[in-house]
C-alpha positions in Angstrom: 61.3 111.0 146.9 59.8 109.4 144.0 62.0 106.4 142.4 62.6 104.9 138.7 62.7 101.1 139.2 64.1 98.6 136.2 63.5 94.9 137.0 60.5 95.3 139.3 58.6 92.7 138.0 61.4 90.5 138.5 61.9 88.0 141.8 63.7 90.0 143.5 62.5 93.8 141.9 58.9 92.4 142.8 59.9 92.5 146.7 62.1 95.3 146.2 59.3 97.4 144.6 56.5 96.7 148.1 58.9 97.7 150.4 59.7 100.9 149.1 55.7 102.0 149.0 55.3 101.0 152.6 58.8 103.4 153.6 57.0 106.1 152.0 58.7 106.0 148.2 56.7 106.9 145.1 57.8 104.1 141.9 58.0 104.5 138.6 58.9 101.0 136.7 60.0 100.8 133.7 59.1 97.3 132.2 59.1 96.1 128.4 55.7 95.3 126.6 56.1 91.1 127.2 56.4 91.8 130.8 54.3 90.3 133.6 53.0 93.1 136.2 51.1 90.5 138.1 53.3 90.0 141.1 53.0 94.2 141.3 49.4 94.1 140.5 47.7 95.4 143.9 50.6 98.4 144.0 49.5 101.5 142.8 53.3 101.8 140.7 53.3 104.4 137.6 54.1 101.9 135.0 56.2 103.3 132.0 56.8 101.1 128.9 60.6 100.9 127.8 63.5 98.7 126.9 67.4 99.4 128.7 68.9 99.2 125.5 66.7 102.1 124.2 68.2 105.4 125.1 65.3 107.5 124.4 62.8 105.4 126.3 65.0 105.1 129.1 65.7 108.8 129.0 62.0 109.3 128.6 61.6 107.4 131.5 64.1 108.8 134.4 62.8 112.5 133.7 61.0 113.5 136.9 62.4 111.1 139.5 64.8 111.4 141.9 67.2 108.5 142.0 67.4 104.9 140.1 67.2 101.7 141.3 68.6 99.4 139.1 67.5 95.8 139.5 67.7 94.5 135.9 70.9 92.5 135.2 74.6 95.2 134.5 75.5 90.7 132.7 73.7 92.5 129.2 75.8 95.5 128.6 73.5 97.9 129.1 75.5 100.1 131.7 76.9 102.8 129.3 73.0 103.3 128.3 71.7 103.6 131.6 74.3 106.3 133.0 74.0 108.1 130.1 70.1 108.8 130.2 70.8 109.1 133.9 73.1 112.0 133.1 70.7 113.4 130.5 67.4 113.3 133.0 69.1 114.5 135.6 69.3 111.8 137.6 72.5 112.0 140.4 71.5 108.8 142.3 71.5 105.7 141.9 71.5 102.0 143.3 72.8 99.3 141.3 72.2 95.3 142.2 75.1 93.8 140.6 76.4 90.4 141.9 79.1 88.7 143.8 80.3 86.5 140.8 82.1 88.6 139.5 85.0 87.5 142.3 84.8 84.0 140.6 87.8 82.4 139.3 85.8 81.0 136.6 85.5 82.6 133.5 81.7 83.1 133.0 80.3 85.0 129.8 78.9 87.9 131.5 81.9 88.3 134.0 83.5 91.0 131.9 80.5 92.4 130.9 79.1 92.6 134.7 83.3 94.0 135.9 83.0 96.5 132.8 79.3 97.9 134.3 80.6 98.4 137.6 83.4 100.3 136.3 81.2 102.3 134.1 79.6 102.9 137.4 82.3 103.9 139.5 83.7 106.2 137.1 80.9 107.8 136.2 80.5 111.1 138.6 77.4 110.2 139.6 76.3 109.2 143.5 76.3 105.4 143.0 75.8 102.4 145.2 76.3 99.4 144.2 75.3 96.2 146.1 76.6 92.6 145.0 74.7 89.9 146.6 75.2 86.1 146.3 73.2 83.4 145.6 69.6 84.9 146.0 66.5 82.5 147.5 63.2 82.9 148.9 60.4 81.7 146.7 59.5 78.8 143.7 60.6 82.1 141.6 64.3 81.5 142.5 65.6 79.1 140.5 68.2 77.0 142.8 67.3 76.2 146.3 63.7 76.0 145.2 64.5 72.9 142.9 66.7 71.8 145.5 63.9 71.4 148.4 61.5 70.2 145.4 64.3 67.5 145.0 64.9 66.8 148.5 60.8 66.3 149.1 61.0 63.2 146.9 64.6 61.8 147.6 66.1 59.4 149.7 70.0 60.1 148.7 71.5 63.3 147.2 74.5 62.8 144.6 77.2 65.9 145.1 79.7 66.3 142.8 82.6 67.1 144.8 83.5 66.8 148.7 80.9 69.4 149.4 82.7 71.0 151.7 83.1 74.4 149.8 81.5 77.6 151.0 78.0 78.9 150.3 76.4 81.8 152.0 73.3 82.3 150.0 71.5 85.6 150.9 67.2 85.7 151.4 65.5 87.5 148.7 63.9 89.9 151.6 67.6 91.2 152.8 68.5 92.3 149.2 65.8 94.4 149.5 65.9 95.3 152.8 69.8 96.2 151.8 68.6 98.2 148.5 66.3 100.3 150.8 68.8 100.6 153.4 71.6 101.8 151.0 68.7 104.6 149.3 68.0 105.6 152.6 71.7 106.4 153.8 74.4 108.6 151.9 77.0 107.5 153.8 76.5 104.6 150.9 77.3 107.2 148.1 80.2 106.4 145.8 80.6 102.7 147.4 80.2 99.0 146.8 79.3 96.5 148.9 79.2 92.5 149.0 75.9 91.0 150.9 75.3 87.7 152.1 73.6 85.9 154.3 74.1 85.6 157.6 77.3 82.7 157.9 78.9 80.6 155.4 78.1 77.1 155.0 79.6 73.9 153.4 78.0 72.5 150.4 76.9 69.7 153.1 75.6 71.6 155.3 73.0 72.9 152.6 71.9 70.0 152.2 71.9 69.1 155.9 69.5 71.9 156.6 66.9 71.8 153.9 66.9 68.0 155.0 66.6 68.6 158.5 63.7 71.6 157.5 61.8 69.1 155.3 61.9 66.5 158.7 63.8 63.9 156.5 67.1 62.3 156.9 68.9 62.3 153.0 72.1 60.5 152.2 75.2 62.2 150.3 76.7 60.6 147.9 79.7 62.3 147.0 81.1 61.4 143.3 84.4 62.8 141.8 83.8 66.6 140.3 85.9 66.4 137.5 84.8 63.8 135.5 81.7 64.6 135.4 82.7 68.4 134.5 84.7 66.7 131.0 81.6 64.8 130.5 79.4 68.0 130.6 81.5 69.7 128.7 81.3 67.2 126.2 77.7 67.3 126.1 77.7 71.1 125.5 79.8 70.8 122.5 77.8 68.5 121.0 74.5 70.4 121.4 73.1 68.2 123.6 71.3 69.5 126.3 71.5 68.3 129.9 69.3 69.7 133.4 73.0 70.5 135.3 76.2 72.2 133.4 79.7 71.9 133.6 80.0 75.6 135.0 77.6 74.4 138.0 79.3 71.6 139.1 82.9 74.2 138.9 80.7 76.6 140.7 79.7 74.5 143.4 83.0 73.3 144.0 84.4 77.2 144.4 84.2 78.7 147.9 81.9 81.3 147.8 81.7 82.9 150.9 81.7 87.0 151.5 82.0 89.6 154.7 79.1 92.0 154.8 80.8 93.9 157.7 81.0 97.2 155.2 77.6 96.9 154.5 76.7 96.0 158.5 78.8 99.2 159.6 77.6 102.1 156.9 73.9 101.1 156.4 72.8 98.3 159.4 72.4 95.4 157.1 71.5 92.5 159.4 70.7 89.5 157.1 68.8 86.4 158.7 70.2 82.8 158.7 70.4 80.1 156.2 68.4 77.8 158.3 65.5 80.9 159.0 65.7 81.9 155.5 65.2 78.5 154.2 62.3 77.5 156.8 59.9 80.3 155.4 60.6 79.5 152.6 59.5 75.7 153.0 56.3 76.9 154.8 55.4 78.8 151.6 55.6 74.4 149.9 52.0 73.3 148.9 
């Protein structure tokens, strides 16, 4: 079976593509001219150059493949072009990686675009599967846990905006890759959407404690009222002052983000690792 992968050189894609090869798939990757192909340089990938906003190059890339694995973000408004190219090229099967962020109570800028993308996929008439991971972590290419690990390595105290009791359920990147593979291989997933997450939810306080324990440290947690900080950050953003953290990020940390993956477990045998196991694996790769 030959698949076209979009986003194959990215953080998640660079874990999906090797797994596809290991399981007997032929892989063609669509990349922009500026993409760094180094993460996949040891694999016999068929490379094609194009852009998700360019229907002609996208359709050309799809000719001769049996399925699409779309790991590239659905938050940039390319869903209609992708679906149109699939139909034009006669590609019926598609795995689409979305995000549980569509369920946030916050009106993030890309939320409406992602919701529209999922609706377009649902009504496309194609043999689709949508996978919605929670926050993905797992190497120095992730922008969240790796940053937290580096901070906790050097600080004796960690400021927490809010009470730290909101639930998180991060997913290890290799579990996302495994979910993509299993969904692609399982016909029962056709026409379905699945939330995929880490093994169990944790409070943000527990996230800090788990990372600190894996580092062999004790870190003091300093809880601060979060709404005054949100208002301050919103003000700095309005005047164009860039800070390391945004108001939306603080609000997200104070919103529960736990999701059941029972349907994925039932339909394609999804079995994620615990956060402790995943974070210890990540820390083991520290220089």
